[in-house]
N, C-alpha and C positions, 0 to 999 in steps of 0.2 A: 677324825680325820687321822688318828692313829698316833699321834705326837706323844713320843717317847718320853719327855722331861717337860714337865709345867712349872714354871717358876713364878711367883706372884711377890710384887711389893706393895708396901702400903706405908705412909708415914705414920708416926706415933702421934697422939693427941698432945698438943702443948702443955697442957694442964697436967696431966698423968704421966708423960714419958712412955705409954705403950698405945697400940692401937686398938680402937673400939673391938670390944669381943665379937659383935656381931659381924664385922668386916673379916675379922680371923675365919669365923666360921663360915662365912660365906665362901672365901678361898679356899677351905678345906673340902665341903661339900662339893664345891666347883671342880674339884680334880686337882688342885695343887698339889706337887710334890714337895716343893720347899716355899717357906713364906719367909719374906724379910722384913724387918722392921726399917722401911728406908723408901722416902720417895723422891718425887721430882726427878729433875735433871741428873742428880747424884746418882738416883736409884738406876735409871736409863743407861750412866755411864759404866755404873758397877755390872750390868748385864752384858754391856756390850764388849767390854775390855777384860771382863772377868777378875773384878776386883773384891775386897772384903769376903775374902773365902767362897766366893762363887764361881763356878765354871761359866764361861761364856756361853751365850745363847746364840740361835740361828736367827731369830726373829723377836720383836718387841712389838707387841698390841696394845692399844687400850688409851682413852682420851686424856687430854690435860689442858694446863693453861697456855699461852703463847710460849712460854719457856720450855715446856716440854714438846711443841707442835716444834720449834727450833732445834731443839735438840735431835729430835725425831730426822729432820730434814738433813742434820750435818751427819748423823749415824747411819744415814741410808748407804748402802753398799757394803758398809762394814757387816750390817747386819741387814736383814729385810723388816719391812715396816706395813703395818695395815694400809694407813691412811694419813696425809696431813689436814687433821682437822683444824678449823680456824674458831672464831667465837660462834656461840649457839645462834642459828637462824630460823625464824619461824615466819610463815606465810600462813593468814587466815584467809580462806576463801568464802565468802558468805553472800547469800542473797535475803530477801525480804522475809524468809520464813525463821530466822533466828532473832536475836536481839541483841542489844548494845551490851546488855550486861554481861551475855555469855561471851560475845565478841572479846570485848575488853580484858575479862577473864583471862582468856587465852591468851591476848597478847601480853599482857604483863608477868603472867607466870613462866613466861620465858624471858622475857626482858630483864628479870631480876637476876639472870645468870651473869650478868655484868656490863659496864657502861658501853660497852661497843657491840651489843648484840640485836641484829637489826629485827624489827618486829614490823609487819608489814600487814595491812588489810586489803585485799582485794575486793571489791563487791560491785554489783550491778544495780545497788539499791542506793538510791542519793539521800532517801530518806534516814537509812542506816549510816551511812559516812557522815551526815551533819549532826548524828547524836555521840560520834565517838568520842570526840575531845571533851565534853563535857562529863563523859562517864569515866575517862582515863583521869580527869581531876577528882572525881568523887571516890574513885577505887584509890588512887595514890595516899589519897589523905587517911587511910585506915590500914594502908599494906605495911608490913613492918620491914620490907626491904624495899621501901620507896626510894630512897637515894639512888640506889644502883637502878631501878627500873624507869625512874623519871629521867635519869641522864641518858639511858639507852635510849627512852622514846624520844625525848626532846632531839638526840643527835642522829638516830637511824630507825625513827620511826616514821610510816609512811601510811597514806590512806589513797589506794588507785580505785578510779571510778570508771567503770567501763560499761557498757550496753548489753552485753549479751554473753552465754556461757561459753560461746566458742572464742570470743575475746579473753574471757576468763583464762582458757585453757593456752591460749597465744602468751599471754602475760606470763602466765606461772610457769611454763616451759622457759621463756627466756630468764627469769629470776632463777630458776631451778634450784629452789631453797632446800636448807637440810629438812626441816620439818614443814609440812604442809597440812593444816587442819580444814577439813571440809565441812562447813555447816551451811548446807544447801538443801532445798527440796530433793534434789536428785544427785546424791555423792557418787553413786555408781557411775554416772556421766564422766567425772574426773577422773575416776580409776580406769574407765574404758579409754580413754582420749589422751591423759596427760603422759607423758614419758619421761621427763627430766625432775626427779624430786630424790631426797634420799629417803623418806618414809610418808605415806599417807595416813590420815587419820580420820576415818571416814564417819560421819555424821555427829549431832550433838551429844550424843551420849558417849564419845570417844575423845582422846584428848591426848596431845602430847605428853603430860605428865605421866599418865597410864602406861604410854611406852615406853619411858625412861626408867620409869619405878617398877612397875608391877605387872604388865602383861606378859612380860618375858623375850619380846623381840629385841634385837639388838639396836642401840642408838649410838654406836661410833659409827656416825654418817658422814657424806661428803658434804663440804663446804665450798663457800666461794665459788660457786657455779661449776664445782666439780662434778656434780650429778650429770651434767652432760654427757658424762664419758664413764663413770662409775657407779657402783652401788655401796652400798655399807659395807661394813666388816661380816664375814659370813664364814662357815666352815672350809668353805673352798680357797679361802686365804691361806690355808695352813695344809694344803695338799699341793703337791709339786705335781706338773704333767710331763713325764718323762718318756720320751719316742726310742724306738731301735728301728733297725733296718737287720733283713737277714734273705739276701738272695739266693736260694736254696738250690737251681739249676744252673749247669753251665749254659744251655740255651738260653735262660733269661737274663743271664749276667752278659752274654755277649750282646743280647738285644737292647737291652739298657745301656749299655757301653757305647754302641753304635751311636744312639740318639747323644749321649751325654758328651762324646767326643765332638759332635758337631756343634753343641751349643757353647762348650768352652772355648772352641777355636773362634767362633764368632766373639765372645767375651773377651778373648785374648789371655784367656788362662793356660798356658803350655803345660804348666805342671798339672792342673786339674786334668787336662786332654789327656796327658801320658797315663793317668790313673785309670782313664777309660780305657786306652788303647791298649795298655798291656793286659787287659782281661779281655778284650776283643779277640787279641791274637792268642791267649792261651785257651780260653774257653769256647772260641768260635768255631773250632775246627771241627 
């Protein structure tokens, strides 16, 4: 995108007072020109207002907790932002070609993000749907983040049973989830027919954790049904589309001016009309 200055902020480890070396290395190799040991809302305020020796930035990007999301909302306008991301969301679409252990692993693997992270199963298999609750109990018994995952599942977990792939697509597009895991016989069908999602993870061999941590695709993605009108963060977010106009002949200026003058008159913009008329008079001879 040609961004001329990139700064990165990361909080210190509360035990050591310094950030993990791996994080700093990733920022460095990722192209950061400046790295600050500062996190959360205070980092965003410093970037937006130019505090603590920083120069102001034009745009802030990156996910965070609910306080970071609110800070980004309040700072929007003073700086640009990527998008307002809420709690992590996961939708698993599954049929009878997968099993409860795989499905629940994918549900709880994202539910552990926090107590308000929706994890939804959408299936056309009644047999699979009936097995989920028991498998959830089984996996929560050994999951180290069970307290968070359990609260999330109990408050925001859902199992939705439909009849056909077509209904699955309709319901999924209405949910417009951030992450959509496709564990079906024909995952390509959903890629070809779904339109509202942050990211798709196709087939049992793929999963959301891969996308978050290892494959390399972005995981700053739309939540709260925002996938109906936007995608996730990408290089285009850092590119401005700037236009220009240049009418290069007298004839063209007079012709455009004659049309423009009539439109301005209809709309009641006399000053706009005069801009057009003066050029018709000068260049239309």
